[in-house]
C-alpha positions in Angstrom: 0.0 0.0 0.0 2.9 2.3 0.6 3.8 2.3 -3.0 0.8 4.6 -3.8 3.5 7.2 -3.5 4.1 6.8 -7.2 0.5 7.4 -8.2 -0.1 11.1 -7.8 1.7 14.4 -7.5 4.8 13.8 -5.3 3.5 15.4 -2.1 -0.1 14.4 -2.5 0.9 10.8 -3.4 2.9 10.6 -0.2 0.0 11.8 1.9 -2.4 9.3 0.2 0.1 6.5 0.6 0.5 7.2 4.3 -3.3 7.4 4.9 -3.9 4.2 3.0 -1.1 2.4 5.0 -2.7 3.6 8.3 -6.2 2.5 7.2 -5.1 -0.9 5.9 -2.9 -1.5 9.0 -6.0 -0.8 11.2 -8.1 -3.4 9.4 -5.5 -6.1 10.2 -6.1 -5.8 14.0 -8.5 -8.7 14.0 -6.4 -11.0 11.8 -4.2 -13.8 13.2 -0.5 -13.4 13.7 1.7 -12.3 11.9 -0.8 -10.2 9.9 -1.8 -8.3 13.1 1.8 -7.4 14.0 2.6 -6.5 10.4 -0.5 -4.4 10.1 0.3 -2.5 13.2 3.8 -1.9 12.0 2.5 -0.7 8.6 0.0 1.7 10.4 2.8 3.0 12.6 5.1 3.5 9.7 2.3 5.3 7.8 1.9 7.7 10.7 5.7 8.3 10.8 5.8 8.9 7.0 2.7 11.2 7.1 4.2 13.3 9.8 7.6 13.5 8.0 5.8 14.5 4.8 3.8 17.2 6.4 6.7 18.5 8.4 9.4 18.6 5.7 7.2 19.5 2.7 5.4 22.0 4.9 8.8 23.4 5.8 9.8 23.6 2.2 6.7 25.5 1.2 7.1 27.9 4.2 10.6 28.4 3.2 9.6 29.2 -0.4 6.7 31.5 0.6 7.9 33.3 3.7 11.6 33.7 3.3 12.9 36.2 0.8 14.6 34.7 -2.3 18.4 34.8 -2.1 20.5 35.7 -5.0 21.9 32.3 -5.7 24.0 31.8 -8.8 23.5 28.0 -9.0 21.0 25.3 -8.0 20.8 24.9 -4.3 18.1 22.5 -3.2 16.2 23.2 0.0 17.2 21.2 3.0 13.6 20.2 4.0 12.9 19.1 0.5 16.1 17.0 0.2 15.4 15.5 3.6 11.9 14.6 2.5 13.2 13.0 -0.7 15.7 10.9 1.3 12.9 9.8 3.7 10.7 9.0 0.6 13.4 6.9 -0.9 13.8 5.1 2.4 10.0 4.6 2.5 9.9 3.0 -0.9 12.8 0.6 0.0 11.0 -0.3 3.3 7.7 -0.9 1.6 9.3 -3.3 -0.9 11.5 -5.1 1.5 8.9 -5.5 4.2 6.2 -6.4 1.7 8.3 -9.3 0.5 9.1 -10.4 4.1 5.4 -10.2 5.1 4.3 -12.1 2.0 6.5 -15.0 3.2 4.6 -15.0 6.5 7.4 -13.4 8.6 7.0 -10.6 11.1 8.6 -7.3 9.8 11.0 -5.5 12.1 9.4 -2.1 12.6 11.6 1.0 12.1 10.2 4.3 13.4 8.3 5.7 16.3 5.7 3.2 17.5 2.6 5.4 17.5 0.1 2.5 17.3 0.4 -0.6 19.4 
């Protein structure tokens, strides 16, 4: 579900992917193990990714709107935007690796802040 990131506009696709991960993770609460644990991990990672997207893309837009433009002679990407791109790359790798692991019936090791237990 986390690969919905590729569907829409970059920021919007990330928000949709995170919300879908949270929703699908919550539906797995009544499933037997390991689906319950994997669903909880997916929902928690969805919350982590949603917060990171809102924080860093929001910071990027605030930086672009509020701060006055500098006289830059070359291309200098914004720190919040580059940080969000790195987190998004990590998100895609996590979704693929943990999806393969979960399809084999194994519990995925969660990486992130455990918002949902």
